[in-house]
N, C-alpha and C positions, 0 to 999 in steps of 0.2 A: 355341462360346465366342467372346466378343467380344475383339478385340485393339485397344487404343488406340494410334494412331500420331500423335496431334496434335502440332503444333510446340510447344505449351505443355508437353507431356509430355517431348519430346526435350530441351527447354531445361533440364530439371531436372538433367540428367546433367553436373554440375560435376565437376572433379577430386576434390572431397571425396566426393561421392556414389559415384563410381566406386570409390574406395578402400574406402569402407564396404561396398559390395556385394561386393567381392572377399574381404574378411575373412569375411563371413558365408557366402559360397559355399564357401570353403576348409573351413570347419567344418561344412558341411551344415546350417546353421540357415536356416530360411526367413525372408525379409524382404519385407514388402510395405508399400506406402503405404496409409494408413488414413483413414477418416472424411471430414472436410470437404474435404480436399485432393482426394480422389477425385471428390467431388461437383463441385468447381470445375473440375477437368480435363475431366470429361464435359460440362460446360456451356460449354467453350471459354474458361474464365477461368484466368488464371495465379494459383495459390494464394498467399496471403500467407505462410502458414507450413505446413510439412508435418510430419505425424506419421507415424512408422513403427511397424509392429507386427511382432513376431517370435515364433518358437517358442522362442528361447533365453531362459533365465531371467536375472534381473539378475546373479546370481553368475557364470554362464557368460559373459555379455557383459563383465563387469568383467575376468574372467581373460583373455579374448580381446583386449580393447583394451589392457590393461596389458602383455601379452606383446608386442604390436605397437608399444608405445611411444606409444600414443595418449592424449592428455590427456582426462581425464574432468572434467566440471564438476559440482560438487556442488550440486544444487538440490532437495534434500529429496524428490525424486519417487520415491526408491528403494523405499520401503515399498509404493507403489502399483505398483511394477514398471517405473518409468521410469528409463532411464539416458541421460545427455546426454554425447555425445562431441564433441570439437572437432577437425576435420580441415580443413586448407587454409582457415583463417579462417572456417569455417562450423560452426554447431552442428547436431547431429543428435539429435533426441529420439526415442528408440526404446523402446517399451513392450512388455513380455511379454504375450502373450494371457492373458486372465483370465476368471474367472467370479465374479460377486458371490455371496458365501455368505450374508451377512446385510446387510440394508439397513434404515435407519430413516427413510427419506424425506429424509435429508440426506447421509449418507456411507455408503459401503459397505465391508465387509470383503471382501477378495478372495483367491482362491487361483489359482495359475497353471495354465495348461492349454496343450496344443498343438493344441487343436481350434478351427479358425477359425470354424466355424459357431456354437459356443458363445459365442465372443467377440462375434460380430456380434449375437447374440440379446440381449445386455445393453445394446446401444446404443439411443439414444432413438428416432430417426426412420429410416424406411427409406432416405431419401436420404443419411443419414449413416452407414449401416451397411455400406458396400461397401469392398472392398479392391482394390488394383491391384498386380499383380506387376510387377517391374522390367522384364519383357519386354513389358509392356502388356496382359497378360491380366486381365480383369475377373472378380472373385469376388463374386457378388451373390446372397446367400441369401434375400433378402426382397423381390425385385422392385424394388429401389431405383431401378434405371436406368429401368424402365418408368414408375415414379412421377415421376421427374425429367423424362422426356420429356413426360409428360402434365400436368406441373406440379401434381402431387398431393402433399399433405403428410399422411403417415400414420405412426402409431406402429408400431414393430416389435412384432408379436404383439398382445397385448391392451393397449389404451390404458390401462385402469385399473391394470394391473400395472406398466407402465412408469412411470406417474406416481407410484405409491406408492413406487417405488424412490428417486425424487428429485423432490419437488414442483415444483422450479424448471423441470422439463420442460414444465409448462403454459405458461410464458412462452417457452420455447424453441420450442414449437409455434407460438405467435403470431409470433415473430420470423422463423422460416423461412417461415411462410405469407406474411408481408409481403415476403419476398425472392423467393419462387419462384412462388407461385400467381398465375394470370393474372387471375382475377375475384374480387371480394369475395363471401363467402357460399357458397363451394364446399367445405363441410366435410361429413364423414360424421357423421350424427346421433349415432351411437354414441360418436364421439370427443368431441363437445360434451357429451354426457351424462356421460361419464367425467370431463371437466374440471369440470363443475358439481358433481358428487358429491365431488370431491377438492379443491375450491378452498380449503377451510379449511386444508389442509396447508401452504399458502403462509405462513400465520401463523408457522410455525416456521422459515422460511428467513431468513437474515440480510439486512438492508436493503441492504448493499453488493452482494450477489449479485443481488438483485432489480433494483437500479438499473442495473447493467451491462446486463441484458437489456432493461429498459424503455426505456433510451435508444436502443438499436438498433431497437426496435419503432417508437419515435416518429419515427425518420428513414427508416423503410422505406416500402413501398407499402401501400395499403389501411389507413392508420393510423386514419382515422375509423371504418371498419368494425370494426377490431380493438378499439379503445377502447370503442365502443358494446357490443361483445360482452363485454368485461370486466365491464361493468355488468350485462348480461343474465345472465351466468353466475356472478354473485356473487363475482367475483375482486377487484373494485376495493377493497373495504374492507380486504382483507388485505394490500394492497401500498401502503397510504398514500394512496390517492386519496380525495377527499372523497365522502361518501355522497351528497350532493345535487349531484354534479358538473354543471356547465353544459354539457350535451351539444349544445345548439343552437350555442352560441358555439364549441365545439370543432369542430363540423362546418364552421362558417364559416371559422374561422382555418386549419384544416388544408387547406382549399381555397386560401386566400390565399397560403400559404407554399410551395405545391407546388414551384416551381422556384427558390426563393430560398436554399437551404441554411441553414435556421435552426438554432439550437442546440436540443437536445432540450427544454430548459427553456422555450423560447419557445413551442413547440407545447403543452406540458403546461399552461402557465399559463392557457390559455384555458378549462380546466375549472374554474378557481378563482374563487370569488365574492369572496374577500377575503384579507387577509394571514394570517389564522389557518390557511387551507388550505396556505399555503406553509410555515408553522411545523410543521404536523402532518406534512407530507410529509418535512420535514427530520428530525423526530423518528424517523420510521419508516425512512427510507432513508439517513440520514446523508449528504446531498448536500454538495457542496463549498460553501465560503463564497461563491465567485463565482456559483455556480448559485442559491444562496439569494437573494443580492442582486439578481440579474437578475429572479427571480420577483417579489420585493417591488417592484422598480422598475416592472415591467410592470403589476402589479395596481394600483399607485398612479397611473400616468400614462396608461394605455391609453385612458381616456375623454376626458380634457381636453387632453392634448398631441396635437393633431391638426393637419393642414395648414391654412395660412392661406388665407382666401378672398382673391381679388385676385391681383395679378401676382406676388406672392412667396410661393408656397405653402410654401417651405422655412423661411421666417423664424422661425416659432415654435420649430422644432427648433434652428435656429442660435442664437437668443436663449437658449434653455434651456442649450445647451452652453456658451455664453460666460459665463453666470451661474453655472454649476456649479462647485463647489469640490471635487468628488470625482474620484477616478481612474476611468479607463475609461468616462466618461460617453458618449463617442462610440460605443463598441461597444454600449452598452445602447440608444442611440438607433437604431443600425442594426437591432437586434433588434426594437425597437418598430415600425419602419417595415415590417419583414417581417410582423410580427403583423398590422399594419393592411393588408397587401397592397399597399403603395405602392411598386411595383417601380421606377417612373421616379424618384421622389423619393429612393429608396434609392441609385440610381446617382449622382444628383447629390450627395447628401450624402457618399457615399464619395469623390467627386472633390474635394469642397470642402476647402480647407485652412484651418484656424483662423487668422485674421489676428492679428497681435500689435498690441496697443494702442501707437500711435506716440509717446505723450507720457510723459515720466517726471518724477518729482519734481525731478530735476536741471534740466529745462527750465524748470520753474516758478520755481525759485530764481533762475535767470538773469534771469527777468522781474521779480524783486523780491518774490515771495511768500516770506516767510521762516518763519512759524511752522508747525510740523508739522501742527497741527490744520487750518489754512487750506489747506495743500497737500493734505491728505486730502480735504477737502470739494471743492476745485477739481477734483481728479482724478476724483472720483465724478461731478461735473457734466459734465465733458468726456466721460467714459465713456458717460454717458446720451446725450449729443449724437451721439457716434460710433455708438452702437447705432442711434439713430433714422435715421442716414444709411445704415444697412445696412452699417456698418463700412467705408465708403468714404472718409470724410474723412481727409486726411493731416495731418501735424504742423502745417504752416503754417495750414491752415484751422482746426484746433482751437485753436491759440494765438490766432488773430485772434478767434475765438469767445469766448475767455476774456476779452479786453478788453471785449467787449460785456457779458459777465456781470458 
């Protein structure tokens, strides 16, 4: 058996975890780290959050924690077997081992078990089905560690069965493929077949759950390969993507943005031909208002708002920003520059501070312009002059300009 001694693993043993471990040990309940955290630790990554699994039932855990005076946080996980305890300013989410009794492709009815193998069997992918004892012993029933080392993504057991338990697992397969696999196209044919045959099941999954997974796929590796695959395997139509998605544009843009940390919507918009595609995505996935606005902005401006020819390539973007009356225009322009693959211009635009117009109505009144209407007109003329100068003219220059006008 393998024993993990990595520094990332040692670092988990906070005072909180030591206290939790002691409580379980006293009662002879087994406690292990489960799922994604094990995968991260074996990859030498510090896990973001850690799930624990145990042979103790929720009732036994409640009794044990209450007797020890430990605070329990109520977060509705109990009927699935999850108890959250708070010790030393840290939350511990601990779930009883379980078997899925009935599944409908979205939720499962569970019953509790003390059999670690049975619990591993109901998990989605081999790399997510391992447990780690607090002494560092690895419990790996489905060769997850082998797969992780070989960067292979495989379902636990039969792919079709795992998918039919929860159709969202199709997208989880893609997400972990983009995170772990080395090369695009390294799939088992039987897995792709199972995905294609069950793609329609995604129609019954809520838009919110799909969007969470899709966003992670869009920011992972091999995104071009994976999105093309969604079309080949008939998944696209069930998750809000346009039937005639522009795959050439997607391939181009996903290359453009490789090192520019785009927002997921920036990558996705390259599939869209027009604003209806954004609206349909929103209907299916209930994206945020900000995401929808970004999509509409990119669809509208990606073709004509481009860099200037000549010595000031940034000017069209600066002018657009200065003329804009909307909030967050600058962050939308940053995303547009990423979409266009303009890395250098993006840097310059991010460093550019929006200058403030140096002349006010007050200055004009001092010069004897009195009527509101005239002041408005004069300010607009001066703004135009200021813009022509690349926003360099100062108050003096502008006011002397006014005398000429």
